[in-house]
C-alpha positions as CSV (number, residue, x, y, z in Angstrom):
1,M,8.8,-19.2,-7.8
2,S,6.8,-16.2,-8.5
3,Q,8.6,-12.5,-8.3
4,L,8.3,-10.2,-5.4
5,H,7.8,-6.6,-6.0
6,T,8.9,-3.8,-3.6
7,D,7.6,-0.3,-4.1
8,P,7.5,2.8,-1.8
9,Y,4.0,3.4,-0.1
10,I,3.3,7.0,1.1
11,N,1.0,8.2,3.6
12,F,0.1,11.6,2.1
13,Q,-1.9,12.7,5.2
14,G,-5.1,13.9,3.4
15,K,-3.2,15.4,0.2
16,A,-2.9,12.2,-1.9
17,Q,-4.9,13.5,-4.9
18,E,-2.8,16.6,-5.0
19,A,0.4,14.7,-4.6
20,F,-0.5,12.2,-6.9
21,K,-1.4,14.6,-9.6
22,F,1.9,16.6,-8.9
23,Y,4.0,13.5,-9.3
24,Q,2.0,12.5,-12.6
25,N,2.7,16.2,-14.0
26,A,6.3,15.6,-13.3
27,L,6.8,12.0,-14.4
28,G,4.0,11.3,-16.8
29,G,2.5,7.9,-16.6
30,E,-0.9,6.1,-15.6
31,L,-2.6,7.3,-12.4
32,T,-5.2,5.1,-10.7
33,L,-7.1,6.6,-7.6
34,M,-9.4,4.4,-5.6
35,T,-11.8,5.4,-2.6
36,F,-13.6,3.7,0.0
37,N,-16.9,2.2,-0.7
38,P,-19.2,1.2,2.1
39,D,-20.8,-1.4,0.0
40,G,-17.7,-3.4,-0.6
41,A,-14.7,-3.2,-2.7
42,P,-13.0,0.1,-3.4
43,K,-14.2,2.2,-6.2
44,P,-12.8,4.8,-8.5
45,A,-12.3,8.0,-6.7
46,G,-14.0,11.4,-7.6
47,P,-12.2,14.6,-7.4
48,N,-13.0,15.3,-3.9
49,D,-13.1,11.7,-2.5
50,P,-10.4,10.5,0.1
51,I,-7.9,8.2,-1.5
52,M,-7.8,4.8,0.0
53,H,-5.2,3.6,-2.3
54,G,-3.4,5.2,-5.3
55,V,-0.8,4.1,-7.9
56,L,1.2,6.2,-10.4
57,T,3.0,3.9,-13.1
58,A,5.5,5.7,-15.1
59,D,8.0,3.8,-17.4
60,G,8.6,1.1,-14.8
61,A,8.5,3.5,-11.7
62,I,5.9,3.0,-9.2
63,I,4.5,5.2,-6.4
64,M,1.8,3.9,-4.3
65,G,-0.1,5.7,-1.3
66,S,-3.2,6.9,0.3
67,D,-4.5,9.6,2.5
68,G,-3.7,7.3,5.5
69,M,-6.1,6.7,8.4
70,A,-7.1,9.0,11.1
71,E,-6.5,6.4,13.7
72,Y,-3.0,6.1,12.7
73,P,-1.6,9.3,12.1
74,A,1.7,9.3,10.4
75,K,4.8,11.2,11.9
76,V,7.4,12.7,9.6
77,G,9.6,9.7,8.8
78,E,7.0,7.3,9.5
79,N,4.8,8.1,6.6
80,I,6.6,5.8,4.0
81,A,6.7,2.1,4.0
82,V,8.1,-0.6,1.7
83,A,5.2,-2.3,0.0
84,L,6.0,-6.1,-0.6
85,S,3.6,-8.1,-2.9
86,G,3.4,-11.1,-5.2
87,E,1.2,-14.3,-5.5
88,D,3.5,-16.8,-3.5
89,E,1.3,-17.1,-0.4
90,G,3.7,-19.4,1.5
91,R,6.8,-17.2,0.7
92,L,5.2,-14.0,1.7
93,N,3.6,-15.4,4.8
94,K,7.3,-16.6,5.8
95,A,8.6,-13.0,5.0
96,F,6.0,-11.4,7.1
97,D,6.8,-13.6,9.9
98,A,10.4,-13.0,9.6
99,L,10.3,-9.2,9.1
100,S,8.1,-8.9,12.3
101,E,10.6,-10.8,14.5
102,G,11.7,-8.3,17.1
103,G,9.2,-5.7,15.6
104,N,5.7,-4.8,15.9
105,V,2.9,-6.2,13.8
106,K,0.4,-3.5,13.3
107,Q,-2.2,-5.5,11.3
108,A,-2.0,-9.3,10.8
109,L,-2.3,-10.9,7.6
110,K,-5.9,-11.0,6.6
111,V,-8.2,-11.1,3.6
112,E,-9.3,-7.7,2.8
113,S,-12.2,-6.2,0.9
114,W,-10.3,-6.0,-2.4
115,G,-9.7,-9.7,-2.1
116,D,-6.0,-10.1,-1.3
117,A,-4.3,-10.9,2.1
118,F,-2.9,-7.7,3.5
119,G,-0.9,-7.0,6.7
120,W,1.6,-4.5,7.9
121,L,4.3,-4.2,10.6
122,E,7.2,-2.3,11.8
123,D,10.6,-4.3,11.6
124,K,13.1,-4.0,14.6
125,Y,14.9,-1.3,12.6
126,G,11.8,1.1,12.6
127,I,11.0,0.4,9.0
128,N,7.3,0.0,8.1
129,W,6.3,-2.9,5.7
130,M,3.1,-3.6,3.9
131,V,2.6,-7.2,2.7
132,N,0.0,-7.7,0.1
133,I,-0.6,-11.5,-1.3
134,V,-2.2,-11.0,-4.5
135,K,-5.2,-13.4,-5.0
136,P,-4.5,-15.5,-8.0
137,K,-6.4,-14.5,-11.2
138,A,-9.1,-17.1,-11.9
């Protein structure tokens, strides 16, 4: 059985580059910032690009996030989610279904432009979950 990973995923509401650089300054580590690419898969972000997905990895600590999406404005307290990821498609599909019982599916699991299956939901306790099924490497 493959391992599952959970990490915080923060909607920085338009301030992702600024926030990630602040956290990198405080924690060190490696920072990866990706922006939208109208031609397909996300691409590395330039200094003024909106952030579709960012990851800071520092000595085992991982912070992920984005600028969010205008059609889903985050309210204070709703701007953070638990990101659940791994390669075990069956296990993660089952987890997605179980977590959504009594809650609200905001996006059903579907294959996205980066190649992984992704979906998100709010569970019955008001906690946001982002589930990412990593496409196995060839």
